[in-house]
Backbone as CSV, one residue per row, in Angstrom:
resi,resn,N_x,N_y,N_z,CA_x,CA_y,CA_z,C_x,C_y,C_z
1,MET,10.669,-16.234,-7.569,9.946,-15.190,-6.881,9.540,-14.136,-7.901
2,ALA,8.270,-13.896,-8.014,7.748,-12.869,-8.919,7.309,-11.662,-8.107
3,GLU,7.495,-10.489,-8.697,7.079,-9.258,-8.037,6.209,-8.460,-8.989
4,GLN,5.149,-7.872,-8.449,4.272,-7.011,-9.240,4.197,-5.644,-8.591
5,ILE,4.129,-4.616,-9.444,3.944,-3.248,-8.975,2.512,-2.859,-9.295
6,VAL,1.787,-2.393,-8.281,0.369,-2.075,-8.419,0.150,-0.625,-8.000
7,ALA,-0.605,0.102,-8.805,-0.947,1.488,-8.463,-2.075,1.494,-7.439
8,ALA,-2.073,2.493,-6.591,-3.148,2.648,-5.608,-4.429,3.049,-6.317
9,SER,-5.552,2.839,-5.669,-6.844,3.245,-6.208,-6.838,4.745,-6.477
10,SER,-7.496,5.154,-7.541,-7.549,6.581,-7.872,-8.696,7.294,-7.153
11,ALA,-9.504,6.554,-6.402,-10.609,7.162,-5.657,-10.052,8.036,-4.539
12,ILE,-10.625,9.207,-4.368,-10.203,10.104,-3.290,-11.016,9.754,-2.053
13,ASP,-10.324,9.384,-0.993,-10.971,8.953,0.238,-10.193,9.547,1.402
14,MET,-10.899,9.957,2.418,-10.264,10.526,3.601,-10.575,9.645,4.810
15,ILE,-9.585,9.473,5.658,-9.771,8.826,6.953,-9.360,9.877,7.973
16,GLY,-10.359,10.484,8.608,-10.084,11.632,9.471,-9.483,12.737,8.621
17,PRO,-8.386,13.339,9.063,-7.770,14.413,8.282,-6.788,13.911,7.223
18,TYR,-6.634,12.590,7.084,-5.612,12.026,6.207,-6.188,11.509,4.892
19,LEU,-5.406,11.661,3.831,-5.754,11.112,2.529,-5.471,9.615,2.548
20,ALA,-6.472,8.809,2.227,-6.321,7.355,2.248,-5.765,6.856,0.923
21,SER,-5.034,5.763,1.000,-4.497,5.086,-0.172,-4.870,3.619,-0.033
22,ARG,-5.625,3.113,-0.984,-6.072,1.715,-0.922,-5.498,0.963,-2.116
23,VAL,-5.039,-0.252,-1.856,-4.474,-1.074,-2.926,-4.833,-2.532,-2.653
24,VAL,-5.230,-3.233,-3.717,-5.618,-4.640,-3.612,-4.432,-5.510,-4.013
25,CYS,-4.107,-6.477,-3.170,-3.011,-7.402,-3.452,-3.372,-8.268,-4.660
26,PRO,-2.471,-8.382,-5.642,-2.759,-9.208,-6.812,-2.701,-10.709,-6.525
27,TYR,-2.185,-11.102,-5.369,-2.044,-12.520,-5.046,-3.155,-13.045,-4.140
28,CYS,-3.549,-12.273,-3.125,-4.578,-12.764,-2.198,-5.857,-11.928,-2.237
29,THR,-5.891,-10.877,-3.035,-7.023,-9.961,-3.241,-7.462,-9.225,-1.968
30,TYR,-6.591,-9.152,-0.967,-6.890,-8.392,0.251,-6.718,-6.906,-0.046
31,GLU,-7.670,-6.071,0.411,-7.542,-4.631,0.223,-6.764,-4.035,1.394
32,ASN,-5.564,-3.550,1.106,-4.701,-2.913,2.096,-5.035,-1.428,2.143
33,THR,-5.130,-0.866,3.341,-5.472,0.544,3.502,-4.348,1.262,4.237
34,PHE,-3.939,2.386,3.668,-2.878,3.216,4.228,-3.354,4.658,4.264
35,VAL,-2.688,5.500,5.050,-2.931,6.940,5.017,-1.606,7.633,4.723
36,HIS,-1.694,8.717,3.949,-0.515,9.531,3.663,-0.266,10.433,4.866
37,LEU,0.968,10.495,5.314,1.290,11.252,6.524,1.284,12.761,6.302
38,GLU,1.644,13.225,5.096,1.695,14.665,4.859,0.913,15.106,3.631
39,GLY,1.052,14.418,2.537,0.372,14.795,1.298,0.358,13.618,0.350
40,PRO,-0.189,13.778,-0.857,-0.329,12.659,-1.792,0.972,11.932,-2.123
41,GLY,2.098,12.612,-2.158,3.367,11.965,-2.495,4.200,11.575,-1.296
42,SER,3.642,11.682,-0.091,4.418,11.426,1.129,4.407,9.950,1.507
43,ASP,5.152,9.637,2.557,5.171,8.280,3.101,3.779,7.897,3.586
44,VAL,3.558,6.591,3.718,2.260,6.095,4.168,2.415,5.272,5.439
45,LYS,1.304,5.159,6.169,1.234,4.336,7.376,0.014,3.440,7.237
46,ASN,0.164,2.164,7.607,-0.970,1.252,7.469,-2.062,1.569,8.479
47,VAL,-3.291,1.289,8.073,-4.465,1.429,8.927,-5.029,0.018,9.048
48,GLY,-4.717,-0.649,10.125,-5.141,-2.034,10.286,-4.120,-2.986,9.691
49,PRO,-4.479,-4.258,9.606,-3.541,-5.261,9.098,-3.293,-5.107,7.596
50,VAL,-2.145,-5.601,7.151,-1.812,-5.632,5.726,-1.483,-7.071,5.350
51,CYS,-1.624,-7.397,4.077,-1.354,-8.772,3.648,0.145,-9.063,3.698
52,SER,0.500,-10.320,3.702,1.900,-10.725,3.836,2.674,-10.643,2.528
53,HIS,2.030,-10.266,1.428,2.709,-10.175,0.136,3.320,-8.802,-0.127
54,ILE,2.897,-7.780,0.594,3.356,-6.417,0.315,4.810,-6.251,0.751
55,ARG,5.574,-5.557,-0.075,6.993,-5.365,0.204,7.399,-3.900,0.340
56,ALA,6.824,-3.007,-0.486,7.295,-1.620,-0.465,6.244,-0.669,-1.011
57,HIS,6.410,0.594,-0.651,5.610,1.698,-1.205,6.589,2.690,-1.801
58,GLN,6.238,3.234,-2.952,7.037,4.314,-3.515,6.115,5.263,-4.244
59,ALA,6.516,6.514,-4.305,5.774,7.518,-5.065,6.570,7.796,-6.334
60,ASP,5.886,7.792,-7.482,6.580,8.086,-8.735,6.837,9.584,-8.851
61,GLU,7.422,10.010,-9.967,7.794,11.421,-10.128,6.590,12.358,-10.125
62,ASP,5.383,11.838,-10.373,4.166,12.650,-10.341,3.476,12.620,-8.976
63,GLY,4.038,11.891,-8.014,3.457,11.804,-6.680,2.411,10.717,-6.534
64,ASN,2.276,9.838,-7.529,1.308,8.742,-7.464,1.909,7.557,-6.717
65,SER,1.127,6.963,-5.827,1.604,5.831,-5.039,1.625,4.558,-5.864
66,GLN,2.696,3.788,-5.674,2.820,2.461,-6.256,3.273,1.522,-5.147
67,TYR,2.737,0.309,-5.156,3.058,-0.675,-4.132,3.658,-1.905,-4.783
68,HIS,4.666,-2.484,-4.131,5.344,-3.675,-4.628,4.839,-4.881,-3.844
69,PHE,4.467,-5.928,-4.570,3.985,-7.168,-3.968,4.825,-8.330,-4.475
70,SER,5.083,-9.312,-3.620,5.814,-10.516,-3.985,4.876,-11.713,-3.869
71,ASP,5.078,-12.706,-4.748,4.225,-13.892,-4.690,4.579,-14.805,-3.515
72,GLU,5.689,-14.550,-2.848,6.074,-15.334,-1.677,5.724,-14.553,-0.410
73,PRO,4.753,-15.029,0.371,4.399,-14.312,1.601,5.581,-14.297,2.561
74,ARG,5.720,-13.218,3.308,6.810,-13.153,4.287,6.322,-13.725,5.611
75,GLU,7.281,-14.091,6.418,6.971,-14.653,7.730,6.449,-13.551,8.649
76,PRO,5.495,-13.858,9.508,5.019,-12.850,10.468,6.152,-12.431,11.401
77,ARG,6.147,-11.156,11.768,7.175,-10.644,12.683,6.772,-10.917,14.125
78,GLU,7.769,-11.227,14.929,7.555,-11.374,16.373,7.516,-9.979,16.974
79,GLU,6.554,-9.711,17.845,6.466,-8.379,18.461,6.687,-8.456,19.936
């Protein structure tokens, strides 16, 4: 199992009143879109579907978003 850490796009984009965070999966090239709940270094919430390779979001010490992706897709969750 390989894992890659990918930085979010540096483009400033807003979705309504929220700062958007976009990141492309290195395995399936799907563009995942999230919004920051409070500010640039805050937690994120997905906007629409996300790819099955994404595992985690973290903000570094400078408040920049980084996303963790695994080469093994996870199973879909039952809702």
